[in-house]
N, CA and C of each residue as an Amber inpcrd file, in Angstrom:
protein
   315
  74.5380000  93.8950000 131.6900000  74.6700000  94.2590000 133.5810000
  73.3950000  95.0740000 133.9820000  73.0580000  94.0890000 135.3010000
  72.3250000  94.8660000 136.0250000  72.3970000  96.2270000 136.2110000
  73.4500000  96.5430000 136.8480000  74.1810000  98.3240000 137.4050000
  73.7070000  99.3190000 135.9160000  74.0830000  98.9460000 134.5070000
  73.8370000  99.4350000 133.9330000  72.5480000  99.8700000 133.3630000
  71.2900000  98.9820000 133.1230000  69.9540000  99.0260000 133.6760000
  69.3510000 100.0630000 134.0230000  70.0450000  99.5070000 135.8220000
  69.4050000 100.3220000 137.2430000  70.0080000 101.9600000 136.8500000
  71.0200000 101.9950000 136.0590000  71.8680000 103.2900000 135.8090000
  70.9350000 104.1070000 135.1060000  70.4810000 103.4510000 133.7210000
  69.4710000 104.4390000 132.8340000  68.1590000 104.9790000 134.1290000
  67.8520000 103.8330000 134.7310000  66.4900000 104.0860000 135.1070000
  66.7750000 105.5440000 136.0350000  67.7040000 105.2310000 137.1140000
  68.2900000 106.1350000 138.1080000  68.5400000 107.7540000 137.5050000
  68.9610000 107.6550000 136.4200000  69.0320000 108.9520000 135.9290000
  68.2290000 109.7720000 135.3970000  67.1950000 108.8540000 134.9470000
  65.6380000 109.3610000 135.0410000  65.0370000 109.5970000 136.0560000
  65.3150000 108.9830000 136.8470000  64.4500000 109.1130000 138.2580000
  65.0590000 110.3390000 139.1030000  66.0300000 110.4790000 138.8340000
  66.6750000 111.9960000 140.1960000  65.7580000 113.1830000 139.6540000
  65.4720000 113.2990000 138.2830000  65.2840000 114.1170000 137.6030000
  63.7300000 115.1270000 138.8470000  62.9890000 113.7470000 139.2830000
  61.8410000 113.8360000 139.9000000  61.6820000 113.6060000 141.3270000
  61.3360000 114.2200000 142.0400000  61.3750000 114.4140000 143.9330000
  61.1460000 113.2550000 144.3340000  59.7070000 112.1840000 144.1200000
  59.3740000 110.8810000 144.5090000  60.5180000 110.0750000 144.0730000
  60.8280000 109.9620000 142.8580000  61.8930000 108.8370000 142.4800000
  62.7030000 109.3320000 142.8940000  63.5720000 110.7450000 143.0660000
  64.9470000 110.4730000 143.4780000  65.5890000 110.0100000 144.5010000
  64.6040000 109.8620000 145.6490000  64.5340000 108.8960000 146.7260000
  64.5990000 107.3090000 146.3860000  64.0960000 107.6430000 145.5330000
  64.2380000 105.4940000 144.7470000  65.5660000 105.7840000 144.3270000
  66.0040000 106.5040000 143.8460000  67.1980000 106.2550000 142.7690000
  68.2630000 106.6340000 144.2500000  67.8820000 107.3320000 144.7830000
  68.8530000 107.1150000 145.5170000  69.2540000 106.5380000 146.7960000
  67.9220000 105.2860000 146.7730000  68.0900000 104.0900000 147.3600000
  68.9240000 103.1810000 146.8260000  68.5700000 103.3290000 145.3220000
  69.3420000 102.5790000 144.7870000  70.8080000 102.4270000 145.0240000
  71.2340000 103.7270000 144.6170000  72.7280000 104.0130000 144.6430000
  73.2140000 103.6590000 145.9820000  72.7310000 103.4060000 147.0750000
  73.2000000 103.3430000 148.2630000  73.4990000 102.1070000 148.3300000
  72.4000000 101.4720000 148.0070000  72.5000000  99.6690000 147.7700000
  74.1060000  99.2160000 147.3990000  74.3810000  99.8330000 146.4960000
  75.4770000  99.7600000 145.6540000  77.1150000 100.5220000 146.5460000
  76.6770000 101.1240000 147.5550000  78.1760000 101.9540000 148.3790000
  78.6680000 101.1010000 148.7630000  78.9800000  99.5130000 148.5750000
  79.1470000  98.6780000 149.8230000  80.3960000  98.0610000 148.3410000
  79.8580000  98.3390000 147.1970000  80.4030000  97.5030000 146.2560000
  82.0740000  98.0600000 145.8530000  83.1340000  97.3930000 145.5680000
  84.1550000  98.2900000 145.0860000  83.9950000  98.0050000 143.8520000
  83.4730000  97.7570000 142.8650000  83.2730000  97.5320000 141.7880000
  83.9300000  99.0290000 141.0920000  84.6510000  98.9400000 139.8180000
  84.9550000  99.9180000 138.7250000  84.1800000  99.6480000 137.6160000
  83.2210000 100.3680000 137.0300000  82.7090000 100.4220000 135.8550000
  82.8630000 101.5950000 135.4390000  83.6270000 101.7800000 133.6170000
  83.2450000 102.2000000 132.6820000  81.9980000 103.0570000 132.0300000
  82.0560000 104.4350000 132.2740000  80.8780000 104.7160000 131.9250000
  81.2890000 105.5270000 130.5120000  81.0240000 105.5810000 129.3620000
  81.1430000 106.1840000 127.9840000  80.0570000 107.5460000 127.5710000
  79.4910000 107.7280000 128.6560000  78.8330000 109.1180000 128.4850000
  78.8900000 110.3910000 129.0100000  79.6620000 110.1470000 129.8510000
  80.0400000 111.5340000 130.7050000  79.8480000 112.6640000 129.8050000
  79.1240000 113.7920000 129.9830000  79.3760000 114.7740000 129.4020000
  78.5690000 114.8140000 127.6510000  78.2460000 113.2300000 127.4870000
  77.4920000 112.8690000 126.2510000  78.6900000 111.4410000 125.5460000
  80.0560000 111.5250000 125.6570000  80.7740000 111.0100000 124.9330000
  82.2610000 111.0940000 125.5670000  82.3770000 110.9890000 127.0380000
  83.6470000 110.7250000 127.7150000  83.2060000 110.0460000 128.4050000
  84.9880000 108.9350000 128.1740000  85.0800000 107.6320000 128.9320000
  85.0830000 107.8280000 130.8690000  84.9370000 107.3500000 131.1050000
  85.0770000 107.6980000 132.9620000  84.7430000 106.2590000 133.9370000
  85.7410000 106.1960000 134.5050000  85.8190000 105.1210000 135.1480000
  85.0360000 105.6850000 136.9030000  84.3040000 104.9740000 137.1910000
  83.3760000 105.0310000 138.4110000  83.8200000 103.9290000 139.2120000
  83.8360000 104.2250000 140.3580000  84.2730000 103.2870000 141.8590000
  82.8770000 103.5820000 142.2810000  81.8370000 102.5130000 142.4910000
  80.8120000 102.4870000 143.4870000  80.8130000 102.3580000 144.4660000
  81.3430000 102.4450000 145.3220000  81.7860000 103.1760000 146.9060000
  82.6170000 103.8320000 146.7270000  82.4990000 104.9500000 146.1240000
  82.9920000 106.5340000 146.5220000  82.4960000 107.0900000 145.7410000
  81.8550000 108.3490000 147.1530000  81.0580000 109.2800000 146.6900000
  80.3930000 110.2540000 145.6260000  81.2480000 110.1560000 145.6100000
  81.5730000 111.1630000 144.2790000  81.4940000 110.8410000 142.7300000
  82.2540000 109.8950000 142.8870000  82.6030000 108.4210000 141.4760000
  81.0760000 107.8220000 141.3730000  80.0500000 107.5140000 142.5430000
  79.0080000 106.6810000 142.4040000  77.8150000 107.7110000 142.0560000
  78.0410000 108.8110000 142.1860000  76.9230000 109.7270000 141.9820000
  77.0580000 109.6230000 140.3920000  78.2930000 110.0860000 140.1830000
  78.7950000 110.6130000 138.5560000  77.6660000 109.0690000 137.9860000
  78.3980000 107.9510000 138.2070000  77.6820000 106.9880000 137.3110000
  76.0110000 106.7000000 137.8230000  75.5260000 106.8070000 138.5310000
  73.9870000 106.7040000 139.1170000  73.2830000 107.8410000 138.4910000
  73.9070000 109.0700000 138.4160000  73.0450000 110.3030000 138.1420000
  73.7130000 111.1670000 136.2830000  75.0390000 110.7630000 136.8550000
  75.2310000 111.2520000 134.9020000  76.1670000 112.3020000 135.5510000
  76.7260000 112.9740000 136.2160000  77.2620000 113.7490000 136.5040000
  77.1150000 114.0750000 137.9050000  78.2790000 114.6710000 138.6660000
  78.0890000 114.8760000 140.1600000  77.8140000 116.3630000 140.4070000
  78.7000000 117.1580000 139.4280000  78.0110000 118.9490000 139.8470000
  77.7920000 119.7420000 138.5990000  76.6300000 119.1410000 138.1980000
  75.5860000 119.8640000 137.3490000  75.6140000 121.3780000 136.7740000
  75.7110000 122.2000000 138.2720000  75.5410000 123.1720000 137.6800000
  77.2360000 123.7910000 137.0730000  78.1690000 123.5150000 138.3900000
  79.5950000 124.0270000 137.8090000  79.9550000 123.7680000 136.5040000
  79.5340000 122.1280000 135.9720000  79.8510000 121.9130000 134.6110000
  79.0530000 123.0160000 133.6920000  77.8410000 123.0920000 134.1550000
  77.3660000 124.0850000 133.1680000  78.1910000 125.8570000 133.4550000
  78.3160000 126.2840000 134.0330000  79.2490000 127.0620000 134.0300000
  80.3030000 127.1600000 133.2200000  80.7600000 126.4590000 133.6580000
  82.1290000 125.7110000 133.1710000  82.0020000 126.2010000 131.2590000
  80.6240000 125.3560000 130.9650000  80.1340000 124.9350000 129.5170000
  80.0910000 126.1450000 128.6040000  79.4970000 127.1690000 129.4700000
  79.2310000 128.5950000 129.3130000  80.5450000 129.6570000 129.1170000
  81.3180000 129.2760000 129.7490000  82.6210000 130.4370000 129.9750000
  83.9900000 129.4920000 129.4340000  84.4520000 128.0140000 129.3710000
  85.5030000 128.0900000 128.8240000  85.2610000 128.4630000 127.2290000
  86.3850000 128.8640000 126.7700000  86.9230000 129.0270000 125.4140000
  88.0760000 128.1280000 124.8990000  88.2560000 127.4820000 123.5960000
  89.2210000 126.7950000 123.5580000  90.8700000 126.9600000 123.7350000
  90.8230000 128.4670000 123.6640000  92.2790000 128.5870000 124.1840000
  92.3370000 129.3470000 125.1730000  91.4140000 129.2870000 126.2390000
  92.4490000 129.0380000 127.8990000  93.0260000 127.6910000 128.3220000
  92.8730000 128.2740000 129.4500000  94.2940000 126.8980000 130.3080000
  93.1070000 126.9940000 131.7620000  93.1450000 125.6270000 131.5660000
  92.4150000 125.5540000 133.3000000  92.7060000 124.4650000 133.8770000
  92.9290000 125.0670000 135.4900000  93.5840000 124.0580000 136.3400000
  92.6670000 123.6450000 136.8690000  92.7780000 122.4670000 137.2510000
  91.7960000 121.5350000 138.4770000  92.4730000 121.2880000 139.9080000
  92.7260000 122.1590000 140.6790000  93.3810000 121.9180000 141.8950000
  92.7100000 121.3310000 142.5660000  93.2600000 120.0370000 143.2020000
  92.7160000 119.2530000 144.3620000  91.7730000 118.5530000 143.8570000
  91.5910000 118.0080000 142.7790000  90.5260000 117.4020000 141.7590000
  90.3500000 115.9810000 142.7410000  89.3230000 115.3720000 142.5160000
  88.8300000 114.7530000 143.4040000  88.8710000 113.3180000 142.8010000
  87.6830000 113.2920000 141.5040000  88.0150000 111.9800000 140.8100000
  88.4030000 112.0380000 139.1100000  88.2150000 113.9330000 139.2160000
  88.5920000 114.2970000 137.5090000  87.0040000 115.0950000 136.6370000
  86.1750000 114.9170000 137.3220000  85.3210000 115.2720000 136.2680000
  85.3020000 116.6280000 135.4350000  86.0440000 117.3660000 136.5530000
  85.7180000 118.5380000 135.8060000  87.1720000 118.6050000 134.9520000
  87.9930000 117.8410000 135.3840000  89.4490000 117.8090000 134.2590000
  89.0060000 117.2810000 132.8430000  88.2910000 116.0700000 132.7700000
  88.1550000 115.8220000 131.9710000  86.7670000 116.8000000 130.8350000
  85.9930000 117.0280000 131.8490000  84.8130000 117.9820000 130.8190000
  85.7450000 119.1880000 130.1710000  86.4970000 119.9080000 131.0930000
  87.1370000 120.8270000 130.7900000  88.2130000 120.4610000 129.5690000
  88.8480000 119.5420000 129.5010000  89.8460000 119.0580000 128.5380000
  89.3440000 118.8460000 127.2430000  88.1630000 118.2290000 127.1990000
  86.8760000 118.0010000 126.0630000  87.0540000 119.4760000 125.0780000
  86.6820000 120.7560000 126.1030000  86.9240000 121.8000000 125.1640000
  87.7510000 122.8190000 125.1300000  89.0780000 122.2910000 125.6650000
  89.8380000 122.9290000 125.5510000  91.1380000 122.2380000 124.2060000
  90.9460000 122.5000000 123.1500000  91.6990000 121.9320000 122.4540000
  93.4160000 122.9490000 122.3600000  93.2720000 123.7760000 122.4650000
  94.5080000 124.6840000 122.6500000  95.1520000 125.2390000 123.8850000
  94.4740000 124.6260000 124.9090000  94.6060000 125.1560000 126.1090000
  95.2620000 124.3480000 127.0590000
């Protein structure tokens, strides 16, 4: 599928200043598409449904995550016995990220 091939390129491209603009142009070109694509690599191995016409979901698809800094903080902070509440969840990025780490919470 073309989108998956482009996704691999944009995930790398977003790491570099000049290529990030090109990667974002690719993402924006797909914002009119209402397609749902399931990825299998959110946080390494989580299945996640992405809608290409949704801002947050499309960024997760094209970049690999929407909230990198916050997810890194959660990764350092969460312990398996904690409880996590995602109040006002947009598409569930924090929820599935936390659920992977909270086996007893």
